[in-house]
Structure formats: structure tokens, C-alpha cells
TISEKE-23894 format. One record per residue (C-alpha): x, y, z. Coordinates in nm, 2 decimals. Each point is the difference from the previous one (the first is absolute). Example, Ala and Ser with C-alpha at 12.3 -4.5 7.8 and 13.67 -1.06 7.14 Angstrom:
<tivexs>
TIVEX     c1     c2     c3
TIVEX   1.23  -0.45   0.78
TIVEX   0.14   0.34  -0.07
</tivexs>
This chain:
<tivexs>
TIVEX     c1     c2     c3
TIVEX   0.89   2.67  -3.19
TIVEX  -0.28   0.16  -0.20
TIVEX  -0.27   0.19   0.20
TIVEX  -0.30  -0.23   0.02
TIVEX  -0.33   0.06   0.17
TIVEX  -0.24  -0.26   0.13
TIVEX  -0.33   0.09  -0.15
TIVEX  -0.21  -0.28   0.14
TIVEX  -0.03  -0.37   0.08
TIVEX  -0.20  -0.31  -0.08
TIVEX  -0.07  -0.31   0.21
TIVEX  -0.05  -0.35  -0.13
TIVEX  -0.15  -0.29   0.19
TIVEX   0.16  -0.31  -0.16
TIVEX  -0.07  -0.35   0.13
TIVEX   0.12  -0.35  -0.11
TIVEX  -0.21  -0.31   0.07
TIVEX   0.27  -0.19   0.18
TIVEX  -0.25  -0.15   0.25
TIVEX  -0.10  -0.24  -0.28
TIVEX   0.32  -0.20   0.02
TIVEX   0.09   0.09   0.36
TIVEX   0.31   0.19  -0.09
TIVEX   0.10   0.20   0.30
TIVEX  -0.19  -0.22   0.24
TIVEX   0.12  -0.03   0.36
TIVEX  -0.13  -0.08   0.35
TIVEX  -0.16   0.34   0.05
TIVEX  -0.10   0.08  -0.36
TIVEX  -0.16  -0.30  -0.17
TIVEX  -0.09   0.16  -0.33
TIVEX   0.12   0.34  -0.10
TIVEX  -0.03   0.18  -0.33
TIVEX   0.33   0.18  -0.05
TIVEX  -0.08   0.37  -0.06
TIVEX   0.16   0.33  -0.07
TIVEX  -0.13   0.34   0.10
TIVEX   0.17   0.23  -0.24
TIVEX   0.09   0.37   0.01
TIVEX   0.10   0.14  -0.34
TIVEX   0.13   0.35   0.01
TIVEX  -0.06   0.21  -0.30
TIVEX   0.22   0.30  -0.10
TIVEX   0.04   0.27  -0.26
TIVEX   0.27  -0.21  -0.17
TIVEX   0.03  -0.34  -0.17
TIVEX   0.07  -0.16   0.33
TIVEX  -0.24  -0.17   0.25
TIVEX   0.08  -0.15   0.34
TIVEX  -0.14  -0.34   0.10
TIVEX  -0.03  -0.13   0.35
TIVEX  -0.21  -0.28   0.15
TIVEX  -0.09  -0.16   0.33
TIVEX  -0.06  -0.38   0.03
TIVEX  -0.32  -0.14   0.14
TIVEX  -0.18  -0.34  -0.03
TIVEX  -0.34   0.11  -0.14
TIVEX  -0.29   0.16   0.19
TIVEX   0.10   0.34   0.14
TIVEX   0.23   0.08  -0.30
TIVEX  -0.26   0.27  -0.09
TIVEX   0.03   0.15   0.34
TIVEX   0.37   0.05  -0.05
TIVEX  -0.07   0.15  -0.34
TIVEX  -0.23   0.25   0.17
TIVEX   0.27   0.09   0.25
TIVEX   0.25   0.05  -0.28
TIVEX  -0.23   0.28  -0.14
TIVEX   0.04   0.20   0.32
TIVEX   0.37  -0.03   0.00
TIVEX   0.04   0.05  -0.37
TIVEX  -0.19   0.33   0.03
TIVEX   0.29   0.13   0.23
TIVEX   0.24  -0.03  -0.30
TIVEX  -0.21   0.17  -0.26
TIVEX   0.17   0.32  -0.13
TIVEX   0.33  -0.09   0.17
TIVEX   0.32  -0.01  -0.21
TIVEX   0.21  -0.32   0.01
TIVEX   0.31   0.20   0.08
TIVEX  -0.16   0.16   0.31
TIVEX  -0.11  -0.35   0.12
TIVEX   0.34  -0.17  -0.03
TIVEX   0.21   0.30   0.11
TIVEX  -0.08  -0.09   0.37
TIVEX  -0.15  -0.35  -0.01
TIVEX  -0.02  -0.02   0.38
TIVEX  -0.21   0.31   0.01
TIVEX  -0.22  -0.12  -0.28
TIVEX  -0.07  -0.33   0.17
TIVEX  -0.10   0.18   0.32
TIVEX  -0.22   0.23  -0.20
TIVEX  -0.18  -0.30  -0.14
TIVEX  -0.07  -0.15   0.34
TIVEX  -0.09   0.32   0.18
TIVEX  -0.36   0.05  -0.11
TIVEX  -0.15   0.00   0.35
TIVEX  -0.34  -0.13  -0.10
TIVEX   0.15  -0.29  -0.20
TIVEX   0.24  -0.07   0.29
TIVEX  -0.30  -0.04   0.23
TIVEX  -0.11  -0.31  -0.19
TIVEX   0.35  -0.13  -0.07
TIVEX   0.29   0.16   0.17
TIVEX   0.27  -0.16  -0.21
TIVEX  -0.17  -0.34  -0.01
TIVEX  -0.29  -0.18  -0.16
TIVEX  -0.18   0.08  -0.32
TIVEX   0.14   0.36  -0.01
TIVEX   0.35  -0.13   0.03
TIVEX  -0.05  -0.26  -0.27
TIVEX  -0.12   0.28  -0.22
TIVEX   0.30   0.22   0.10
TIVEX   0.23  -0.28  -0.12
TIVEX  -0.16   0.01  -0.35
TIVEX   0.02   0.38  -0.02
TIVEX   0.35   0.03   0.12
TIVEX   0.13  -0.28  -0.22
TIVEX  -0.18   0.16  -0.30
TIVEX   0.21   0.32   0.06
TIVEX   0.32  -0.21   0.01
TIVEX  -0.10  -0.18  -0.32
TIVEX  -0.07   0.34  -0.17
TIVEX   0.33   0.14   0.12
TIVEX   0.19  -0.31  -0.11
TIVEX  -0.15   0.01  -0.35
TIVEX   0.08   0.37  -0.04
TIVEX   0.36  -0.07   0.11
TIVEX   0.02  -0.31  -0.23
TIVEX   0.11  -0.23   0.29
TIVEX  -0.15  -0.28   0.20
TIVEX  -0.09   0.10   0.36
TIVEX   0.28  -0.21   0.16
TIVEX   0.26   0.19  -0.20
TIVEX  -0.12   0.34   0.10
TIVEX   0.05  -0.09   0.37
TIVEX   0.33  -0.18  -0.07
TIVEX   0.14   0.32  -0.16
TIVEX  -0.11   0.22   0.29
TIVEX   0.24   0.13   0.27
TIVEX  -0.07  -0.12   0.35
TIVEX  -0.13   0.34   0.08
TIVEX  -0.24  -0.02  -0.29
TIVEX  -0.13  -0.34   0.10
TIVEX  -0.07   0.12   0.35
TIVEX  -0.19   0.31  -0.13
TIVEX  -0.25  -0.25  -0.15
TIVEX  -0.11  -0.11   0.35
TIVEX  -0.24   0.15   0.26
TIVEX   0.18  -0.09   0.33
TIVEX  -0.30   0.10   0.21
TIVEX  -0.07  -0.27   0.26
TIVEX   0.33  -0.20  -0.06
TIVEX   0.28   0.22   0.12
TIVEX   0.01  -0.20   0.32
TIVEX   0.11  -0.30  -0.22
TIVEX   0.21   0.18  -0.27
TIVEX   0.07   0.37  -0.05
TIVEX   0.08   0.17  -0.34
TIVEX   0.36   0.03   0.11
TIVEX   0.02  -0.37   0.08
TIVEX  -0.16  -0.09  -0.33
TIVEX   0.25   0.22  -0.19
TIVEX   0.29  -0.17   0.19
TIVEX  -0.14  -0.35  -0.08
TIVEX  -0.03   0.09  -0.37
TIVEX   0.35   0.14  -0.02
TIVEX   0.14  -0.31   0.16
TIVEX  -0.20  -0.21  -0.26
TIVEX   0.18   0.19  -0.28
TIVEX   0.30  -0.23   0.05
TIVEX  -0.05  -0.27  -0.27
TIVEX  -0.30   0.19  -0.15
TIVEX   0.16   0.02  -0.35
TIVEX   0.03  -0.38  -0.02
TIVEX  -0.35  -0.05   0.13
TIVEX  -0.13   0.25  -0.26
TIVEX   0.17  -0.21  -0.26
TIVEX  -0.15  -0.32   0.15
TIVEX  -0.34   0.17  -0.06
TIVEX   0.08   0.08  -0.36
TIVEX   0.11  -0.36  -0.04
TIVEX  -0.33  -0.12   0.16
TIVEX   0.18  -0.17   0.29
TIVEX  -0.13   0.23   0.28
TIVEX  -0.33  -0.17   0.10
TIVEX  -0.03  -0.38   0.04
TIVEX  -0.36  -0.13  -0.03
TIVEX  -0.20  -0.25   0.20
TIVEX  -0.32  -0.15  -0.10
TIVEX  -0.35  -0.03   0.16
TIVEX  -0.17  -0.12  -0.32
TIVEX  -0.01  -0.36   0.11
TIVEX  -0.11   0.06   0.36
TIVEX  -0.36   0.14  -0.02
TIVEX  -0.22  -0.18   0.25
TIVEX  -0.28  -0.06  -0.25
TIVEX   0.23  -0.20  -0.23
TIVEX  -0.02  -0.38   0.02
TIVEX   0.30  -0.21   0.11
TIVEX   0.07  -0.12  -0.35
TIVEX   0.00   0.35  -0.15
TIVEX   0.22   0.13   0.28
TIVEX   0.25  -0.28  -0.05
TIVEX   0.01   0.06  -0.38
TIVEX   0.05   0.37   0.04
TIVEX   0.28  -0.05   0.26
TIVEX   0.18  -0.24  -0.24
TIVEX  -0.04   0.26  -0.28
TIVEX   0.13   0.29   0.20
TIVEX   0.29  -0.20   0.14
TIVEX   0.11  -0.09  -0.36
TIVEX  -0.04   0.37  -0.08
TIVEX   0.28   0.09   0.24
TIVEX  -0.19   0.11   0.31
TIVEX   0.16  -0.07   0.34
TIVEX  -0.26   0.15   0.23
TIVEX  -0.36  -0.13   0.02
TIVEX  -0.29   0.13   0.21
TIVEX  -0.32  -0.20   0.09
TIVEX  -0.32   0.12   0.17
TIVEX  -0.09  -0.17   0.33
TIVEX  -0.27   0.04   0.26
TIVEX  -0.24  -0.28  -0.06
TIVEX   0.03  -0.31   0.22
TIVEX   0.34  -0.10   0.13
TIVEX  -0.03  -0.33  -0.18
TIVEX  -0.08   0.16  -0.34
TIVEX   0.28   0.25   0.04
TIVEX   0.24  -0.29   0.08
TIVEX  -0.11  -0.19  -0.31
TIVEX   0.06   0.31  -0.22
TIVEX   0.34   0.08   0.16
TIVEX   0.11  -0.36  -0.04
TIVEX  -0.09   0.01  -0.37
TIVEX   0.20   0.32  -0.03
TIVEX   0.30  -0.15   0.18
TIVEX  -0.02  -0.32  -0.21
TIVEX   0.03   0.22  -0.31
TIVEX   0.26   0.26   0.11
TIVEX   0.19  -0.20   0.26
TIVEX   0.16   0.12   0.32
TIVEX   0.31   0.13  -0.17
TIVEX   0.11   0.33   0.15
TIVEX  -0.02   0.16  -0.35
TIVEX  -0.38  -0.06  -0.02
TIVEX  -0.19   0.21   0.25
TIVEX  -0.36  -0.05   0.11
TIVEX  -0.22   0.28   0.14
TIVEX  -0.36  -0.02   0.13
TIVEX  -0.28   0.26   0.02
TIVEX  -0.30  -0.01   0.23
TIVEX  -0.16   0.33  -0.11
TIVEX  -0.11   0.10   0.36
TIVEX  -0.22  -0.30   0.06
TIVEX   0.13  -0.08   0.35
TIVEX   0.00   0.14   0.35
TIVEX   0.34   0.03   0.16
TIVEX  -0.02  -0.34   0.19
TIVEX  -0.14  -0.17  -0.30
TIVEX   0.28   0.13  -0.22
TIVEX   0.26  -0.13   0.25
TIVEX  -0.16  -0.34   0.03
TIVEX  -0.06  -0.04  -0.37
TIVEX   0.35   0.10  -0.11
TIVEX   0.16  -0.22   0.27
TIVEX  -0.17  -0.29  -0.18
TIVEX   0.13   0.11  -0.33
TIVEX   0.36   0.06   0.12
TIVEX   0.13  -0.34  -0.14
TIVEX  -0.05   0.14  -0.35
TIVEX   0.25   0.27   0.08
TIVEX  -0.17   0.32  -0.13
TIVEX   0.22   0.31  -0.01
TIVEX  -0.29   0.21   0.12
TIVEX  -0.37   0.02   0.08
TIVEX  -0.17   0.29  -0.17
TIVEX  -0.29   0.19   0.17
TIVEX  -0.05  -0.25   0.28
TIVEX  -0.26   0.22   0.17
TIVEX  -0.16   0.34  -0.02
TIVEX   0.22   0.25  -0.20
TIVEX  -0.07   0.26   0.27
TIVEX   0.12  -0.21   0.29
TIVEX   0.36   0.10   0.06
TIVEX   0.02  -0.17   0.33
TIVEX  -0.15  -0.32  -0.15
TIVEX   0.26  -0.02  -0.27
TIVEX   0.27   0.04   0.25
TIVEX  -0.14  -0.28   0.21
TIVEX  -0.02  -0.23  -0.29
TIVEX   0.35   0.09  -0.11
TIVEX   0.14  -0.08   0.35
TIVEX  -0.19  -0.33   0.02
TIVEX   0.12  -0.11  -0.34
TIVEX   0.37   0.10   0.03
TIVEX   0.10  -0.34   0.15
TIVEX  -0.14  -0.17  -0.32
TIVEX   0.19   0.24  -0.23
TIVEX  -0.32   0.14  -0.14
TIVEX  -0.01   0.38  -0.07
TIVEX  -0.30   0.23   0.00
TIVEX  -0.09   0.22  -0.30
TIVEX  -0.27   0.25  -0.05
TIVEX  -0.08   0.33  -0.17
TIVEX  -0.25  -0.08  -0.28
TIVEX  -0.28   0.16   0.20
TIVEX   0.20   0.25   0.20
TIVEX  -0.17   0.33  -0.06
TIVEX   0.28   0.25   0.04
TIVEX   0.36   0.08   0.11
TIVEX  -0.11   0.04   0.36
TIVEX  -0.11  -0.37   0.03
TIVEX   0.33  -0.11  -0.16
TIVEX   0.19   0.22   0.24
TIVEX  -0.15  -0.19   0.29
TIVEX   0.05  -0.34  -0.16
TIVEX   0.37   0.07  -0.07
TIVEX   0.09   0.19   0.31
TIVEX  -0.16  -0.26   0.23
TIVEX   0.17  -0.29  -0.17
TIVEX  -0.33  -0.16  -0.10
TIVEX   0.10  -0.12  -0.34
TIVEX   0.29  -0.17  -0.18
TIVEX  -0.11   0.11  -0.35
TIVEX  -0.16   0.33  -0.10
TIVEX  -0.26  -0.04  -0.28
TIVEX  -0.09   0.34  -0.14
TIVEX  -0.30   0.03  -0.24
TIVEX   0.04   0.24  -0.30
TIVEX  -0.34   0.15   0.03
TIVEX  -0.14  -0.06   0.35
TIVEX   0.27   0.24   0.11
TIVEX  -0.04   0.35  -0.13
TIVEX   0.21  -0.05  -0.31
TIVEX   0.37   0.01  -0.07
TIVEX   0.07   0.27   0.26
TIVEX  -0.13  -0.19   0.30
TIVEX   0.16  -0.32  -0.13
TIVEX   0.34   0.18   0.01
TIVEX  -0.06   0.09   0.37
TIVEX  -0.06  -0.37   0.08
TIVEX   0.30  -0.11  -0.20
TIVEX   0.22   0.23   0.20
TIVEX  -0.14  -0.11   0.33
TIVEX   0.04  -0.37  -0.10
TIVEX   0.36   0.07  -0.09
TIVEX   0.07   0.17   0.33
TIVEX  -0.14  -0.29   0.20
TIVEX   0.17  -0.26  -0.22
TIVEX  -0.32  -0.17  -0.12
TIVEX  -0.01  -0.12  -0.36
TIVEX  -0.28   0.12  -0.23
TIVEX  -0.20  -0.25  -0.20
TIVEX  -0.29   0.19  -0.16
TIVEX  -0.34  -0.14  -0.04
TIVEX  -0.07  -0.06  -0.37
TIVEX  -0.29  -0.24  -0.01
TIVEX  -0.25   0.19  -0.21
TIVEX  -0.07   0.16  -0.33
TIVEX   0.25   0.28  -0.08
TIVEX   0.20  -0.06   0.32
TIVEX   0.30  -0.17  -0.16
TIVEX   0.01   0.29  -0.25
TIVEX   0.02   0.24   0.29
TIVEX   0.22  -0.19   0.24
TIVEX   0.28  -0.08  -0.24
TIVEX   0.08   0.37   0.02
TIVEX  -0.01   0.01   0.38
TIVEX   0.22  -0.31   0.05
TIVEX   0.25   0.15  -0.25
TIVEX   0.00   0.32   0.20
TIVEX   0.06  -0.18   0.32
TIVEX   0.29  -0.20  -0.14
TIVEX   0.17   0.28  -0.20
TIVEX  -0.07   0.30   0.23
TIVEX  -0.10  -0.10   0.35
TIVEX   0.10  -0.34   0.15
TIVEX   0.25  -0.11  -0.26
TIVEX  -0.11  -0.36   0.06
TIVEX  -0.16  -0.25  -0.23
TIVEX  -0.34  -0.12   0.11
TIVEX  -0.27  -0.20  -0.18
TIVEX  -0.32   0.14  -0.14
TIVEX  -0.33  -0.18  -0.04
TIVEX  -0.11  -0.08  -0.36
TIVEX  -0.34  -0.12  -0.10
TIVEX  -0.04  -0.11  -0.36
TIVEX  -0.35   0.15  -0.06
TIVEX  -0.14   0.28  -0.20
TIVEX   0.32   0.16  -0.12
TIVEX  -0.12  -0.01  -0.36
TIVEX  -0.23   0.29   0.07
TIVEX   0.28   0.25   0.06
TIVEX   0.19   0.20  -0.26
TIVEX   0.33  -0.08   0.18
TIVEX  -0.05  -0.32   0.20
TIVEX   0.24  -0.12   0.25
TIVEX   0.20  -0.31  -0.09
TIVEX   0.23  -0.26   0.16
TIVEX   0.29  -0.17  -0.17
TIVEX   0.25  -0.24   0.16
TIVEX  -0.15   0.07   0.34
TIVEX   0.03   0.38  -0.02
TIVEX  -0.23   0.28  -0.07
TIVEX   0.09   0.17  -0.33
TIVEX   0.06   0.36   0.11
TIVEX  -0.25   0.24  -0.16
TIVEX   0.15   0.24  -0.25
TIVEX  -0.31   0.17  -0.14
TIVEX  -0.09   0.35   0.13
TIVEX  -0.26   0.00   0.28
TIVEX  -0.11  -0.23   0.28
TIVEX  -0.10  -0.29  -0.22
TIVEX  -0.37  -0.03   0.10
TIVEX  -0.16   0.16  -0.31
TIVEX  -0.26  -0.25  -0.12
TIVEX  -0.08  -0.07  -0.36
TIVEX  -0.31   0.21  -0.10
TIVEX  -0.18  -0.31  -0.14
TIVEX   0.05  -0.19   0.33
TIVEX  -0.13   0.30   0.20
TIVEX  -0.31   0.00  -0.21
TIVEX  -0.06  -0.37  -0.01
TIVEX   0.03  -0.04   0.38
TIVEX  -0.15   0.34   0.10
TIVEX  -0.26  -0.04   0.28
TIVEX  -0.30   0.01  -0.05
TIVEX   0.10   0.10  -0.35
TIVEX  -0.19   0.05  -0.33
TIVEX  -0.23  -0.25  -0.17
TIVEX   0.18  -0.18  -0.28
TIVEX   0.34   0.11   0.13
TIVEX   0.06  -0.10   0.36
TIVEX   0.04  -0.36   0.11
TIVEX  -0.21   0.08   0.30
TIVEX  -0.31   0.05  -0.22
TIVEX   0.03  -0.35  -0.15
TIVEX  -0.17  -0.32   0.10
TIVEX   0.34  -0.13   0.13
TIVEX  -0.01   0.26   0.27
TIVEX  -0.34  -0.11   0.14
TIVEX   0.12  -0.26   0.25
TIVEX   0.22   0.26   0.17
TIVEX  -0.25   0.28  -0.01
TIVEX  -0.28  -0.22   0.13
TIVEX   0.23  -0.13   0.27
TIVEX   0.07   0.36   0.11
TIVEX  -0.37   0.06   0.07
TIVEX  -0.02  -0.28   0.25
</tivexs>
């Protein structure tokens, strides 16, 4: 690998006006503008590293500001020195004591960390000429474990246990690697029909469309009135049926208290959902466990992780038996390294990983992570969320064919956005260039002032 030095970084605040058509709407978030806080690492070579964190509008600029602090810690460092001991690099990035005071591996600082760490992975992958998933798939178990900072989680999994788990997973790995090359490693499920702001006719039409496209797993947002949720789930079941091959999931996006979650989901049990996602506060480990125990007799599992801030929260959810499905997020966690820690813990506790991908850039990221989980860690097929929005803005967009993600082959981490898209949706942007300076943007901007 050539010696490359990081000479600086740039941030970009990119926002898409998805609140106009209610894409992404749910019980907690009625109207979000899908947004990306970008870290772009500049080097003394032809290569740049792109990483991003997903938000839904206001506050995206705050994440960009935090990226500046973390990006500064990489200036002047060589790429080879950063990747030689990834675990130490990750700890270095989270060890600024003053930044830890306002975000000890959580919150805005951790969102920014995800963008910066992932930008380094993207840079490294481009220099090596490989997609990120393949770098990790070609590592030895010892090399994978050296990517992880095990501080705070050795009571759940030690480096030695992780190495043993990965060595055991090497059985059948060659075939799983070939499955990835054949784009048969990551089955997709769709949320695109299930946004809460969509009318019933639109929802029905999209369900019919995705069913014909080969999807077998469908997720709908819930959390309004019981009667309205029942109507929506009945429409879904009328379209997809109750055949065991067609699976329904529901997502409340944290809208309920624990007793409300239990009562509401008991009413929805006849529609036979596989799981309820985020039934209550993402920080409430005991609450998730209580919901899980209450819903077991109905055959409804509990999933969470979209808003889990770090590996320590996941440790508690997994070790306590609070969840049936682990939903990592590619950038709320601190980048690829912390994701690897959670994948290993989930494998140890026998909990399937179904990443959160409902946002701009997230399917581009998570297709790598699910491929890593299948090929390297768990060895088990599991579905991955796919939303059919905004992929046209990326240089190497994720794609689904015959119900499977098409395994990425281009070098990098797949989230580099087209320059013209960045400029057009830059916030607040330049007059005559950015959509946010146009008359079309006025309803959103005036609404934000209320």
C-alpha cells in the first residue's frame, strides 16, 4: 500500500426535502428531511475518503461542527499508521477528554465519529481497490479482532472468545464468500410502502408493487390509534396473505411507554407480525425485556438498535435477553469498528442481526455490514431493510434484484455522493445552486421558524 498522508478534511451539510411527501414518516417523526453530515478526508494522493452520518434535518449542522473536531485529530496522520492497529486508532479518536465530557461515546459526538471512522475505511478500501466488506472478509480472525476496542465489553465477550468464534465461523466461509460474489448473501426487506404519512391507497399500491418485485418481508409503521393500525395491517395482510413465506414486521419508533407497547401489540397480535421494532425508549433495557416477555405468548419478537448509541448499550440488550433481533445502525455506532464489536456479541448470544437502513445512504452502508455478518461472523442469512429513495444521488448506489442486495464490488464504502447532488442539496447552500435557496424550499424553511 502506498504511503498516504491525510492533509485535511471537509464537511458537507446535505439535506433532501423528504418532508414534502412524508417519506420516512412514522409515529415519532412526522416529517423529516433526510440528511447527511459528511466527512471528506483529503490526502496527498488522488484518493479521498467519504463518510457520512444520517440525520433528519435540523441539527445536521451541529454534527458537521463535531466532525471538524474529530477530523482535526487525523490531520497529518498516515493511512498506514491508522490501519496498522485499528483498535488503538478508534480509542484515540474517542479519547479527547474534553469532547468525551459532552459525548462519552454517544450523542452528536458519536454520530460525528461514525462519519470520520467510516471515511477512513472508505479511503483505505479505495487505496486497496476493494469494497469494505471484502477487506474484512479477507482478514484473519486475529486481524478482525484487532479492529475492535474491547473496553467496557470484556464481561460479555473477550478478544480470545471473539477469535474462537471467528475461527469456528471459518467452516463454510469459502462458500459464503462465493454467495456474496454471486449476490446471494443478503436478502432484502422493504419499508418503502409502510411510511405512516402515506395514504391507504398509496400503501396498498406500493405493497402490491414490491410483492411482484419478489420481496417476501414487509415492514409497516405503527403507533397511531389501535383502530388505524389495525386497518393498515389488514390492508397489508390482504395484499401479502398469511403464507409463511411472506413476513410482516411493525415499527413504533419509540412512541409508547412499556405498558402501552404491551397493550397495543396485544391488539395487533392477530396480524402475526414477526417483531415489533422500537416499542419504547431505546435506552430502556428493562422495558424492552418486559415487552419481550409479555409478547412471547403471541409469537411476537422485539427488535431494537436503530437509536442505540454504542456497544455498551447493545451489550446490555443482548446479555439480558431483552431483544430477539439486533438492529445495528451503520453510523449511530462509531463506524465499522464498533459495528464489528456488536456483530460478535450478537453472534455469541445467538441473536440475529437485521440492520437499520431506513435513511439516505444507509442501505449503501449496511449492505457491507450484512455481508460481513454472513460471510465472516454469524454465517447465517438474515434480511436487510431496503428503502427505495434517493439512491440516484450516489456514485455507487445499492440495488436489489430478485429479492437480494447486489453485493457491492466498487472500491470503498459506497456512500460517496455525486458532486452535483451535494451542491444542489447543500444546506443552506449558494444562491442559484442549492435547492434550499429556491422558492420550493420556502414552506419547509418557514415551518422551521414556527
